[in-house]
C-alpha positions as CSV (number, residue, x, y, z in Angstrom):
1,M,-22.1,4.7,12.6
2,T,-21.3,5.1,8.7
3,D,-18.5,6.8,7.6
4,P,-19.7,9.7,5.4
5,R,-16.6,10.2,3.5
6,L,-16.6,6.4,2.7
7,V,-18.4,4.6,0.2
8,E,-18.4,0.6,1.1
9,L,-18.8,-1.8,-2.0
10,P,-20.2,-5.3,-1.9
11,A,-18.0,-7.8,-1.3
12,H,-16.2,-9.4,-4.0
13,P,-17.7,-12.5,-4.8
14,H,-14.6,-14.6,-3.8
15,A,-14.1,-12.5,-0.6
16,R,-13.5,-14.5,2.4
17,A,-12.3,-13.8,6.1
18,P,-8.4,-13.8,6.8
19,E,-7.3,-16.4,9.2
20,P,-6.0,-15.0,12.6
21,F,-2.4,-13.4,12.8
22,A,-1.0,-10.1,13.6
23,G,-3.6,-8.9,16.5
24,P,-3.6,-4.9,17.6
25,D,-0.7,-5.5,19.1
26,N,1.7,-6.3,17.0
27,P,4.6,-4.7,16.6
28,M,4.4,-3.5,13.2
29,R,0.9,-2.9,13.9
30,L,1.8,-0.2,16.8
31,L,5.0,1.0,14.5
32,T,2.1,1.3,11.4
33,R,-0.4,3.5,13.6
34,A,2.4,5.6,15.5
35,K,4.3,6.8,11.6
36,A,0.6,7.3,10.1
37,F,0.0,9.7,13.0
38,G,3.1,11.7,13.2
39,E,5.7,10.5,15.0
40,P,9.4,10.8,13.2
41,F,10.5,7.9,11.2
42,T,14.0,7.1,12.9
43,A,17.1,5.9,11.7
44,A,16.5,3.3,14.5
45,D,12.6,2.6,13.2
46,S,14.8,2.1,9.6
47,E,17.1,-0.5,10.7
48,R,14.4,-2.3,12.5
49,V,12.2,-2.2,9.4
50,Q,15.0,-3.2,7.0
51,T,16.5,-5.9,9.4
52,V,12.7,-7.6,9.6
53,F,12.2,-7.6,5.6
54,N,15.7,-8.0,4.6
55,S,15.7,-11.2,6.3
56,M,12.6,-12.5,4.6
57,A,13.7,-11.4,1.5
58,A,14.3,-14.9,-0.2
59,D,11.2,-16.3,0.4
60,W,8.6,-13.4,0.1
61,S,7.6,-14.0,-3.1
62,D,6.6,-17.9,-2.4
63,A,4.2,-16.6,0.5
64,H,3.1,-13.3,-0.9
65,V,2.8,-13.6,-5.0
66,N,-0.5,-15.6,-5.3
67,P,-4.0,-14.6,-6.3
68,T,-5.3,-14.3,-3.1
69,K,-2.7,-11.8,-2.2
70,A,-3.4,-10.1,-6.3
71,A,-7.2,-10.3,-5.4
72,P,-7.8,-6.8,-3.7
73,V,-5.8,-5.1,-6.1
74,L,-7.2,-6.4,-8.8
75,D,-10.8,-5.2,-7.8
76,A,-9.3,-2.1,-6.8
77,L,-9.0,-1.7,-10.5
78,D,-12.2,-2.9,-11.7
79,R,-14.1,-1.1,-9.0
80,G,-12.3,1.7,-7.6
81,G,-12.2,4.3,-10.1
82,V,-8.5,4.0,-10.3
83,P,-7.2,6.0,-13.4
84,H,-5.6,2.8,-15.3
85,S,-3.5,5.4,-17.6
86,G,-0.9,7.8,-16.3
87,D,2.2,8.0,-14.1
88,W,1.9,5.1,-10.9
89,L,4.4,4.8,-8.1
90,E,4.2,1.5,-5.9
91,V,5.6,2.5,-2.3
92,G,6.8,-0.9,-0.4
93,S,7.2,-2.9,-3.6
94,G,8.7,-5.5,-2.0
95,T,9.9,-8.7,-4.3
96,G,7.2,-7.0,-7.1
97,A,3.7,-8.8,-6.2
98,G,1.9,-5.6,-7.0
99,A,4.4,-4.6,-10.4
100,Q,3.0,-8.2,-11.3
101,V,-0.7,-7.5,-11.3
102,L,-0.2,-4.1,-12.8
103,R,1.8,-5.1,-15.5
104,G,0.1,-4.2,-18.5
105,R,-3.1,-2.8,-17.0
106,V,-1.5,1.0,-16.1
107,G,0.5,3.4,-17.9
108,S,4.2,4.1,-16.3
109,L,5.2,2.6,-13.7
110,V,8.0,2.8,-10.7
111,C,8.7,1.0,-7.7
112,T,10.4,1.4,-4.6
113,D,11.3,-0.5,-1.3
114,L,14.0,0.3,1.4
115,A,15.2,-3.4,1.9
116,F,18.0,-4.0,-0.4
117,E,17.1,-7.9,-0.3
118,M,13.7,-7.2,-1.4
119,L,14.6,-4.9,-4.4
120,R,17.7,-7.8,-5.3
121,H,15.2,-10.6,-5.5
122,A,12.5,-8.9,-7.5
123,P,12.6,-8.6,-11.5
124,T,14.5,-5.7,-13.2
125,E,11.0,-4.4,-14.9
126,P,9.3,-2.4,-14.0
127,P,12.8,0.4,-12.7
128,R,13.1,0.6,-9.0
129,A,14.7,2.5,-6.9
130,R,15.8,1.7,-2.7
131,A,14.5,4.7,-1.1
132,D,12.9,6.0,2.5
133,A,9.0,6.3,2.2
134,S,9.9,9.2,4.3
135,Q,11.6,11.2,2.2
136,L,10.5,9.7,-1.1
137,P,13.0,11.0,-4.6
138,F,10.4,12.2,-6.7
139,T,8.9,15.9,-7.4
140,D,5.8,17.3,-6.2
141,D,2.8,16.1,-7.8
142,Q,4.4,13.5,-9.8
143,F,2.0,10.9,-9.6
144,D,-1.6,10.0,-11.0
145,A,-1.8,7.1,-8.3
146,V,0.8,5.5,-5.9
147,L,-0.1,1.9,-4.2
148,L,0.7,0.7,-1.1
149,I,0.3,-2.9,-0.3
150,N,0.9,-3.8,3.4
151,M,3.2,-1.0,3.6
152,L,3.9,1.5,6.2
153,L,2.1,5.0,5.2
154,F,3.9,8.5,5.8
155,P,0.9,10.8,4.7
156,T,2.7,13.8,3.9
157,E,5.2,12.7,1.4
158,I,1.9,10.7,-0.2
159,D,0.3,13.8,-0.3
160,R,2.9,15.6,-1.6
161,V,4.4,13.0,-4.3
162,L,0.6,12.4,-5.4
163,R,-1.1,15.0,-8.2
164,P,-4.2,17.1,-7.5
165,D,-6.7,14.9,-8.8
166,G,-4.5,11.4,-7.9
167,T,-5.3,8.5,-5.8
168,V,-4.0,6.6,-3.4
169,V,-4.8,2.4,-3.9
170,W,-4.3,1.0,0.4
171,V,-3.9,-2.6,0.4
172,N,-4.2,-4.8,3.5
173,T,-4.4,-8.6,2.4
174,L,-5.5,-10.1,5.3
175,G,-7.6,-7.4,6.2
176,D,-6.9,-6.8,9.7
177,Q,-5.4,-9.8,10.6
178,T,-2.3,-8.1,8.2
179,P,0.7,-6.8,10.3
180,I,0.8,-3.1,8.7
181,H,-2.3,-2.7,9.0
182,L,-4.4,0.7,9.0
183,P,-8.3,0.6,8.2
184,P,-9.8,2.7,5.5
185,D,-11.2,5.1,7.9
186,D,-8.0,5.7,9.6
187,V,-5.8,6.5,6.3
188,L,-8.4,8.7,5.7
189,D,-7.9,10.8,8.9
190,A,-4.3,10.6,8.5
191,L,-4.0,12.4,5.2
192,P,-3.5,15.6,5.3
193,G,-6.6,17.8,4.1
194,H,-9.9,16.2,3.3
195,W,-10.3,13.2,1.0
196,T,-13.2,10.5,0.6
197,G,-12.4,7.0,-0.3
198,T,-14.1,3.5,-2.0
199,T,-13.8,0.1,-0.1
200,A,-14.2,-3.1,-0.2
201,T,-13.4,-6.3,0.6
202,A,-11.6,-9.1,-2.0
203,G,-9.5,-12.3,-1.7
204,T,-8.3,-11.8,1.9
205,G,-7.8,-8.7,2.5
206,F,-9.6,-5.1,1.9
207,W,-8.7,-1.8,-0.5
208,L,-9.1,1.5,-0.3
209,T,-9.1,3.9,-3.4
210,A,-8.5,7.5,-1.5
211,R,-9.0,11.0,-3.2
212,R,-8.9,14.8,-2.0
213,S,-12.3,16.2,-1.9
């Protein structure tokens, strides 16, 4: 059944299916769903995530900064009704793949990541901060758009820092094969209150732009 909250656009002309990678029992998949739907993010969870991503940081850009991975973000900017101006936040910014796509296309941009090594291997611009995404160091209603690429979703915090007319941009670059994955309807379910969205596939992934209804 079609979700009435979602508008699904035609696939980008160069979209293609991802290769099999991470199935439904992937540990990061299970963690993503648990945290999105209310399980507390514990100190042990934080340590686990930091260990995994710190260990991959040195080679992360080689595997994740490329046109295929950028395609869903670019398509969301083109067709998702996203505000290009205004204040943007990228949560879980890694070594800078998202910032590389957004640079010169949006107003201001701040990036955060929990993994110190990811930040150490990222460019110094735009401004970056080490932060726990379950407790973001920003004031209420501070951003016009929040970008999450293959990132754990902490719905209450995203809702808190986003302005009333703001947009969540959710990207899974390997679609349903992404280890940190939620489909668009689950993202809408997890966010507090009532939300509507637009989604499409691009590259090997998909994007969702979500707004309060």
